[in-house]
C-alpha positions, -999 to +999 in steps of 0.1 A: -002+001-001+011+034-011+022+059+019-006+089+018+014+119+012+006+156+015+029+182-003+022+216+005+043+245-014+048+280+003+060+311-018+052+300-052+045+267-069+068+239-072+078+225-108+059+192-116+089+171-118+100+182-082+064+170-067+070+137-086+103+137-068+088+142-034+063+115-042+088+089-052+110+094-022+077+091+001+067+061-022+102+044-013+097+054+024+059+036+025+076+005+012+106+003+037+082+009+065+048+000+061+038+010+093+040+044+087+005+057+082+007+093+066+035+116+048+033+155+050+062+175+031+060+211+033+084+228+007+089+266+016+103+286-018+096+316+000+134+323+007+142+319-030+137+295-060+153+263-065+174+272-097+183+309-088+209+299-056+186+312-032+177+294+000+146+273+005+135+248+031+117+214+036+101+200+063+087+163+067+064+152+091+059+111+090+032+094+112+036+059+127+014+039+152+037+046+178+041+084+170+053+110+146+087+118+133+098+154+121+129+163+101+132+199+087+161+211+064+171+246+060+202+255+043+205+290+060+209+273+094+226+245+080+250+264+061+247+243+028+244+250-008+230+218-019+202+214-045+167+211-038+163+175-046+195+168-027+178+190+001+149+166-003+168+135-005+186+143+028+153+150+046+140+118+035+174+101+045+171+118+079+137+105+082+149+070+073+173+072+103+147+085+125+123+057+120+154+028+123+157+043+158+122+045+167+111+030+200+094+005+197+117+000+163+095-005+131+098-033+109+117-024+081+110-043+046+141-047+023 
């Protein structure tokens, strides 16, 4: 079953391929952790556009039966110059690590 995912964009419209990338990342997460019940991804473009070299941020909230996990990535505070897709990929990797460390442990399908 696919992980229900809500994508919200603040400060502009995200390109369709960026939203598709987010959905692909969420789908992969849902396959790895079938116990995850919901994923919300907030993309903040108000700080700049992804291709202009300006800043933006990502926040991911994942719900599980035992609680919720929230991860945020903001290059302005992380002092990173990575692209938007790399930022999203890093945020999903951080969610993956949090889910691995969850108490009680979640089952990871591989």
